[in-house]
C-alpha positions as CSV (number, residue, x, y, z in Angstrom):
1,M,-30.6,-58.5,-34.0
2,V,-30.7,-55.1,-34.4
3,S,-32.8,-52.7,-35.6
4,T,-32.4,-49.0,-37.1
5,Y,-34.6,-46.1,-37.3
6,G,-34.9,-43.1,-38.5
7,G,-36.4,-40.2,-37.3
8,V,-36.2,-40.6,-33.6
9,D,-35.1,-38.1,-30.4
10,P,-31.3,-39.5,-29.9
11,V,-31.2,-38.2,-27.1
12,S,-34.5,-40.8,-25.8
13,P,-35.8,-42.7,-27.7
14,V,-37.6,-44.3,-25.5
15,D,-41.1,-43.7,-24.3
16,A,-43.0,-46.8,-23.0
17,S,-42.4,-50.0,-23.3
18,D,-43.1,-53.3,-21.4
19,L,-41.9,-56.1,-21.2
20,K,-43.6,-59.8,-19.7
21,L,-42.9,-63.8,-19.6
22,V,-45.5,-65.3,-21.4
23,S,-46.1,-68.8,-19.7
24,P,-47.3,-71.4,-19.0
25,A,-46.1,-72.3,-23.7
26,A,-48.3,-71.2,-25.8
27,T,-49.3,-70.4,-29.6
28,S,-50.5,-67.5,-28.9
29,H,-47.8,-64.2,-27.5
30,A,-49.1,-61.2,-26.5
31,T,-48.0,-57.7,-25.3
32,N,-49.2,-55.9,-22.6
33,S,-51.0,-52.4,-24.0
34,V,-48.0,-49.7,-23.3
35,V,-49.1,-45.5,-23.1
36,S,-47.7,-43.6,-25.8
37,S,-47.7,-39.3,-25.5
38,F,-46.8,-38.9,-28.2
39,D,-48.9,-38.6,-32.6
40,N,-46.5,-40.4,-35.2
41,A,-44.9,-42.7,-32.5
42,M,-43.5,-46.3,-33.5
43,V,-44.6,-49.1,-32.2
44,V,-42.3,-51.3,-32.3
45,T,-42.6,-55.9,-30.6
46,V,-40.3,-58.4,-30.0
47,F,-40.5,-61.9,-29.3
48,F,-38.9,-63.7,-27.7
49,A,-39.3,-67.4,-28.4
50,T,-37.3,-70.2,-25.4
51,A,-37.5,-74.2,-26.3
52,A,-38.0,-73.5,-29.8
53,A,-38.4,-76.7,-31.6
54,A,-37.9,-76.7,-34.7
55,G,-39.3,-76.0,-37.7
56,V,-41.1,-73.2,-35.3
57,T,-42.3,-70.4,-37.3
58,G,-44.4,-66.8,-36.0
59,T,-47.0,-64.6,-37.4
60,P,-46.3,-60.8,-36.0
61,P,-49.2,-58.9,-34.7
62,T,-52.3,-58.0,-36.5
63,G,-51.1,-54.4,-38.7
64,E,-47.7,-54.7,-38.1
65,T,-44.7,-55.3,-40.9
66,E,-42.1,-58.1,-39.8
67,R,-38.9,-56.9,-40.0
68,Y,-37.3,-60.2,-39.1
69,D,-38.5,-63.9,-37.6
70,L,-35.2,-66.1,-36.7
71,F,-36.1,-69.7,-35.6
72,N,-32.9,-71.8,-35.6
73,G,-33.9,-74.8,-34.9
74,N,-31.5,-74.4,-31.5
75,L,-34.0,-73.8,-28.5
76,Q,-35.0,-69.8,-29.8
77,G,-36.6,-68.0,-31.6
78,L,-37.2,-64.5,-32.4
79,S,-39.4,-62.0,-33.9
80,S,-39.2,-57.6,-34.5
81,N,-41.7,-56.0,-35.9
82,D,-43.4,-52.4,-36.4
83,E,-46.0,-49.8,-36.8
84,L,-46.9,-46.7,-37.2
85,Q,-49.6,-45.5,-34.5
86,A,-50.7,-42.1,-36.2
87,A,-52.3,-40.6,-32.9
88,S,-50.7,-40.8,-28.8
89,G,-52.6,-43.2,-26.7
90,A,-53.2,-47.0,-26.1
91,T,-51.1,-49.2,-27.8
92,G,-53.4,-52.0,-27.3
93,V,-52.3,-55.5,-26.7
94,K,-49.9,-57.1,-29.6
95,T,-50.7,-60.7,-30.6
96,A,-48.7,-62.9,-31.9
97,T,-48.8,-66.2,-33.2
98,S,-46.5,-69.3,-33.6
99,S,-46.2,-72.7,-35.4
100,Q,-45.6,-74.4,-32.4
101,S,-46.7,-73.9,-28.2
102,V,-43.1,-72.3,-26.8
103,K,-42.8,-70.3,-24.2
104,S,-42.4,-66.8,-25.0
105,Y,-41.4,-63.3,-23.6
106,A,-43.4,-60.5,-25.3
107,A,-41.7,-56.9,-25.1
108,I,-43.7,-53.2,-26.9
109,L,-42.2,-49.9,-26.6
110,T,-43.3,-46.7,-28.8
111,L,-39.9,-44.8,-29.6
112,R,-40.3,-40.5,-29.6
113,P,-40.1,-39.7,-32.5
114,A,-38.0,-36.8,-33.4
């Protein structure tokens, strides 16, 4: 899946980013916090679940808009969410949940405004 964002610096779009493995399997999937250097940065979170059983659903972090939530019942799932952060600084930890316990990767990044 691909998401498109407007108003982002086309030369250097990513301001800050982090990826972590959430293990062991759980229903809570938290990113680390990153620090945005810019006001009005878009915060994007992506959660990739491994070994997800059929019927698993995901809930985005509080305050974020879910862009897609795909659990194909084929042992994997993917969720993408975002929110605008008005002031520069730490994003804080963003936590998504799943209806069943799964191992996952939790990614967070901030997009540099144009």
